[in-house]
C-alpha positions as CSV (number, residue, x, y, z in Angstrom):
1,M,-160.3,-18.7,53.3
2,K,-157.5,-19.0,55.9
3,F,-157.0,-15.2,55.7
4,A,-160.7,-14.6,56.3
5,L,-160.7,-17.0,59.3
6,M,-157.6,-15.2,60.8
7,L,-159.2,-11.9,60.3
8,L,-162.4,-13.1,62.1
9,L,-160.4,-14.4,65.0
10,L,-158.3,-11.2,65.1
11,T,-161.5,-9.1,65.1
12,G,-162.9,-11.2,67.9
13,C,-159.7,-10.6,70.0
14,L,-159.8,-6.9,69.3
15,Q,-163.4,-6.7,70.4
16,G,-162.6,-8.7,73.6
17,T,-159.8,-6.3,74.4
18,A,-162.0,-3.3,73.9
19,Q,-164.7,-4.8,76.1
20,T,-162.2,-5.6,78.8
21,G,-160.7,-2.1,78.5
22,S,-164.0,-0.4,78.8
23,D,-165.0,-2.6,81.8
24,T,-161.7,-1.7,83.5
25,L,-162.3,2.0,82.9
26,H,-165.9,1.6,84.0
27,Q,-164.9,0.0,87.3
28,K,-162.2,2.7,87.8
29,G,-164.9,5.4,87.3
30,R,-167.1,3.8,89.9
31,E,-164.1,3.9,92.4
32,Y,-163.9,7.6,91.8
33,M,-167.7,7.8,92.3
34,R,-167.4,6.1,95.7
35,T,-164.8,8.6,96.9
36,G,-166.8,11.6,95.6
37,D,-164.3,12.5,92.9
38,W,-166.9,13.4,90.3
39,K,-164.6,15.0,87.8
40,N,-162.4,12.0,87.5
41,A,-165.4,9.7,87.5
42,L,-166.9,11.5,84.5
43,F,-163.6,11.7,82.7
44,V,-163.1,7.9,83.0
45,F,-166.7,7.0,82.2
46,N,-166.5,9.0,79.0
47,R,-163.3,7.2,78.0
48,A,-165.1,3.9,78.7
49,L,-168.1,5.1,76.6
50,Q,-165.8,5.9,73.6
51,Q,-164.8,2.2,73.6
52,Q,-168.4,1.0,74.1
53,P,-170.7,3.6,72.5
54,G,-174.3,3.5,73.7
55,D,-173.5,1.2,76.7
56,I,-176.5,1.7,78.9
57,T,-174.7,0.9,82.2
58,I,-172.0,3.5,81.5
59,L,-174.6,6.1,80.5
60,K,-176.6,5.5,83.7
61,D,-173.4,6.1,85.8
62,I,-172.6,9.2,83.8
63,A,-176.2,10.6,84.3
64,Y,-176.1,9.7,88.0
65,T,-172.7,11.3,88.5
66,H,-174.0,14.5,87.0
67,Y,-177.0,14.2,89.4
68,L,-174.7,13.9,92.4
69,Q,-172.9,17.0,91.2
70,K,-176.3,18.7,91.1
71,D,-175.8,19.3,87.3
72,F,-179.4,18.3,86.7
73,A,-179.7,19.6,83.2
74,Q,-176.7,17.6,82.0
75,A,-178.0,14.5,83.9
76,L,-181.3,14.8,82.0
77,D,-179.6,15.2,78.7
78,V,-177.8,11.9,79.3
79,I,-180.6,9.8,80.7
80,K,-183.5,11.0,78.5
81,P,-182.3,9.0,75.4
82,V,-181.8,6.0,77.6
83,V,-185.3,5.9,79.0
84,E,-186.7,6.5,75.5
85,S,-184.8,3.5,74.2
86,D,-186.0,-0.1,74.1
87,N,-183.1,-1.1,76.4
88,A,-184.3,1.1,79.3
89,D,-184.3,-0.9,82.5
90,V,-185.8,-0.2,86.0
91,Q,-182.7,1.7,87.1
92,S,-182.8,4.0,84.1
93,F,-186.3,5.1,85.0
94,Q,-185.2,5.4,88.7
95,I,-182.4,7.8,87.8
96,A,-184.7,9.9,85.5
97,G,-187.4,10.0,88.2
98,T,-184.9,11.0,90.9
99,I,-183.7,13.9,88.7
100,Y,-187.2,15.2,88.0
101,R,-188.0,15.0,91.7
102,A,-184.8,16.9,92.6
103,I,-185.8,19.8,90.3
104,E,-189.4,19.4,91.3
105,D,-190.6,18.8,87.8
106,L,-193.3,16.5,89.1
107,K,-195.3,16.6,85.9
108,N,-192.6,15.0,83.9
109,G,-191.6,12.8,86.8
110,T,-195.2,11.4,86.8
111,K,-194.9,10.7,83.1
112,I,-191.6,8.8,83.7
113,Y,-193.0,6.6,86.5
114,T,-196.2,5.9,84.6
115,R,-194.2,4.8,81.6
116,A,-191.9,2.8,83.7
117,L,-194.7,0.9,85.5
118,K,-196.3,0.0,82.2
119,K,-193.0,-1.7,81.2
120,F,-192.2,-3.1,84.7
121,P,-195.5,-3.6,86.5
122,L,-194.0,-5.8,89.2
123,S,-191.2,-3.5,90.3
124,G,-191.6,-2.6,93.9
125,V,-189.0,0.1,93.8
126,L,-190.8,2.0,91.0
127,Y,-194.1,1.9,92.9
128,C,-192.2,3.1,96.0
129,E,-190.6,6.1,94.2
130,Y,-193.7,7.0,92.3
131,G,-195.6,7.2,95.6
132,E,-192.8,9.4,97.0
133,L,-193.2,11.7,94.1
134,L,-196.9,12.0,94.6
135,W,-196.3,12.5,98.3
136,Q,-193.9,15.3,97.4
137,K,-196.8,17.2,95.8
138,K,-199.0,16.3,98.8
139,D,-201.1,13.9,96.8
140,L,-202.7,11.4,99.2
141,S,-203.1,8.8,96.4
142,A,-199.4,8.0,97.1
143,I,-200.7,5.3,99.4
144,F,-202.2,3.5,96.5
145,Q,-198.8,3.2,94.8
146,W,-197.2,1.9,97.9
147,E,-200.0,-0.6,98.3
148,K,-199.6,-1.7,94.7
149,G,-195.9,-2.1,95.4
150,I,-196.5,-4.3,98.5
151,Q,-198.9,-6.5,96.5
152,A,-196.6,-6.8,93.4
153,D,-193.3,-7.1,95.1
154,P,-193.8,-8.0,98.8
155,N,-190.1,-8.1,99.7
156,H,-189.2,-4.5,98.8
157,S,-188.9,-2.8,102.1
158,G,-189.5,0.8,101.0
159,N,-193.2,0.5,100.3
160,Y,-193.8,-0.9,103.9
161,Y,-191.8,2.0,105.3
162,N,-193.8,4.6,103.5
163,A,-197.2,2.9,104.1
164,A,-196.5,2.4,107.8
165,R,-195.7,6.1,108.2
166,F,-198.8,7.1,106.2
167,Y,-201.2,5.0,108.1
168,Y,-199.8,6.0,111.5
169,F,-200.9,9.6,110.8
170,T,-204.4,8.5,109.9
171,T,-207.2,7.0,112.0
172,D,-206.0,3.5,111.0
173,K,-204.9,1.3,113.9
174,I,-203.9,-1.9,112.1
175,W,-201.8,-1.4,109.0
176,S,-199.2,0.8,110.5
177,L,-198.5,-2.0,113.0
178,I,-198.4,-4.8,110.4
179,Y,-196.5,-2.9,107.7
180,G,-194.1,-1.4,110.3
181,E,-193.2,-4.8,111.8
182,I,-192.7,-6.3,108.4
183,F,-190.4,-3.4,107.5
184,V,-188.2,-3.8,110.5
185,N,-187.7,-7.5,109.6
186,L,-186.9,-6.7,106.0
187,E,-184.6,-3.8,106.9
188,S,-183.4,-4.4,110.4
189,Y,-180.4,-2.1,111.0
190,T,-180.9,1.4,109.5
191,I,-181.9,4.8,110.6
192,R,-185.3,4.1,109.2
193,T,-185.6,1.0,111.4
194,A,-185.2,3.1,114.5
195,E,-188.0,5.5,113.3
196,I,-190.4,2.7,112.6
197,K,-189.7,1.0,116.0
198,N,-191.0,4.2,117.6
199,I,-194.0,4.2,115.4
200,L,-194.7,0.6,116.4
201,T,-194.6,1.4,120.1
202,E,-196.8,4.4,119.7
203,G,-199.0,2.5,117.3
204,Y,-199.9,0.0,120.1
205,Q,-200.7,2.8,122.4
206,K,-203.0,4.1,119.7
207,L,-204.6,0.7,119.2
208,F,-205.5,0.3,122.9
209,T,-206.7,3.8,123.4
210,T,-210.2,2.4,123.4
211,A,-210.8,-0.6,125.6
212,D,-213.2,-2.2,123.1
213,L,-211.3,-2.5,119.8
214,L,-214.3,-3.6,117.9
215,K,-216.5,-0.7,118.9
216,D,-216.4,1.2,115.6
217,F,-215.6,-1.7,113.3
218,N,-218.8,-1.8,111.4
219,A,-218.8,2.0,110.8
220,R,-215.4,1.9,109.0
221,K,-216.1,-0.9,106.5
222,Q,-213.0,-2.8,107.4
223,S,-212.0,-6.1,105.8
224,L,-212.5,-9.6,107.3
225,F,-208.7,-9.8,107.9
226,E,-208.9,-6.5,109.9
227,K,-211.9,-7.8,111.9
228,A,-210.0,-11.0,112.7
229,F,-206.9,-9.0,113.7
230,L,-209.0,-6.7,116.0
231,T,-210.9,-9.6,117.5
232,A,-207.7,-11.4,118.4
233,M,-206.3,-8.3,119.9
234,N,-209.5,-7.3,121.7
235,G,-209.2,-10.2,124.0
236,Q,-205.8,-9.0,125.2
237,S,-207.0,-5.5,126.0
238,P,-207.3,-6.1,129.8
239,I,-203.5,-6.9,129.9
240,V,-202.6,-3.2,129.2
241,A,-205.4,-1.6,131.2
242,G,-202.8,-0.4,133.7
243,G,-200.3,0.9,131.1
244,I,-198.2,-0.3,128.1
245,T,-194.7,-1.6,128.7
246,T,-192.6,-3.9,126.6
247,G,-193.3,-6.7,129.0
248,K,-197.1,-6.1,128.7
249,L,-196.8,-6.0,124.9
250,T,-195.0,-9.3,124.9
251,E,-198.0,-10.7,126.9
252,V,-200.5,-9.1,124.5
253,R,-198.8,-10.5,121.4
254,T,-198.4,-13.9,122.9
255,G,-202.1,-14.0,123.7
256,F,-202.8,-12.7,120.2
257,L,-200.8,-15.5,118.6
258,T,-202.6,-18.2,120.7
259,Y,-206.0,-16.8,119.7
260,W,-205.0,-16.3,116.0
261,Y,-203.7,-19.8,115.5
262,K,-206.8,-21.3,117.1
263,N,-209.3,-19.3,115.0
264,Y,-207.8,-17.6,111.9
265,A,-204.5,-19.0,110.8
266,A,-206.1,-21.4,108.3
267,T,-208.2,-18.7,106.7
268,F,-205.4,-16.0,106.7
269,P,-202.0,-17.6,106.5
270,F,-199.5,-14.8,107.2
271,R,-195.7,-15.0,107.2
272,L,-195.3,-12.3,109.8
273,F,-197.4,-14.2,112.3
274,D,-195.7,-17.4,111.4
275,Y,-192.4,-15.8,112.2
276,Q,-193.7,-14.5,115.5
277,K,-194.9,-18.0,116.4
278,Q,-191.6,-19.5,115.4
279,L,-189.8,-17.1,117.8
280,L,-192.3,-17.8,120.6
281,E,-191.9,-21.6,120.3
282,S,-188.1,-21.3,120.2
283,G,-187.9,-19.1,123.3
284,M,-186.9,-15.9,121.5
285,F,-190.1,-13.9,121.5
286,E,-189.3,-11.9,124.6
287,A,-185.9,-10.9,123.1
288,Y,-187.6,-10.0,119.8
289,N,-190.1,-7.8,121.5
290,E,-187.4,-6.1,123.5
291,W,-185.5,-5.5,120.3
292,I,-188.5,-3.9,118.7
293,F,-190.1,-1.9,121.5
294,S,-187.3,-1.1,124.0
295,S,-184.4,-0.5,121.8
296,G,-186.3,2.2,119.8
297,T,-187.9,4.1,122.7
298,S,-185.6,3.5,125.6
299,P,-182.1,2.4,124.6
300,E,-180.9,2.6,128.3
301,A,-183.7,0.2,129.4
302,Y,-182.8,-2.1,126.5
303,Q,-179.2,-2.2,127.5
304,Q,-180.2,-3.0,131.0
305,W,-182.4,-5.8,129.7
306,V,-179.5,-7.1,127.6
307,A,-177.1,-7.1,130.5
308,M,-179.6,-9.2,132.6
309,H,-180.5,-11.5,129.7
310,Q,-177.2,-11.9,127.8
311,E,-177.8,-15.5,126.8
312,A,-181.3,-14.7,125.4
313,Y,-180.0,-11.7,123.6
314,D,-177.1,-13.6,122.1
315,K,-179.4,-16.4,120.9
316,F,-181.8,-14.0,119.2
317,N,-179.2,-11.7,117.8
318,H,-177.3,-14.7,116.2
319,F,-180.5,-16.1,114.8
320,Q,-181.8,-12.8,113.5
321,R,-178.5,-11.8,111.7
322,G,-178.4,-15.3,110.1
323,R,-181.9,-15.5,108.8
324,V,-183.6,-14.0,105.6
325,F,-187.1,-12.8,106.1
326,K,-189.2,-13.3,102.9
327,L,-192.9,-12.9,102.2
328,P,-194.9,-14.8,99.6
329,K,-197.0,-13.0,97.1
330,D,-200.3,-14.6,98.0
331,Q,-200.7,-13.0,101.5
332,Y,-202.0,-9.6,100.6
333,Y,-205.1,-9.0,102.8
334,Q,-205.7,-5.2,102.5
335,N,-209.0,-5.9,100.7
336,K,-210.0,-9.3,102.1
């Protein structure tokens, strides 16, 4: 009995040592990945896999390293058994989908994302990437995947980025503005942020091209939320009759918030507008609008504004970098 107990304890110690060893090797492999040393990364990952056969995390890293090397055939050989297993997670399907997109095997890529979303129907990143695959083959139904992603996982930024760009190039005048501004608050300091800031500036120019924003509302079968948005904006139209500047947009958006919270906030509670109102009431709305509209389209003008309003800039910058912008799930108004 004592021998059996000692054997059990010894076995446990040996298993712990093997686990620790494989973890150490795995981390070492990831260090090689980060430096772009793919050969050593694969060498160490495979050593780790020998100690932990079938470990899904190691297999994913091996597949992704092959992908980074553009050895797509080998990458697929590794990831296929993973996504076919019961242990497949969201990242497993992402890696497989990314490989299929790289080799433009969009048929099998579609199958992968369809299977993935049946298993993980609330994954914003899977909707995002599936939409990108559809867009890759010029399938306009991509927008439906991005919309599903926004509804299912409202804090995944990628769906807002893709949807804002999609709507900007259509006749839509509302959702590119709303989704674009949500995006820059979720993802505030990337190359994509600068792109969307330009879309927001041009989107407001597009919005006010017609003086009467409600002129063609009934013909387009828009939702009640969209009608409310256009009604609140319509009253601000005279402000930009002489041209659109960041200062004028700050006036427009201030007037919009005043009208919205008198008439529609109870019916359509919306985190983005609540955040704008918070900034307005705390004296940071001007700085926020300068950050969105001037920094993207006219960096020199923005730097001049910062130099003249250093205290306001510092206050907003400190606040923005310290806050986390989150959206609730029950504020999806695309069809309401």
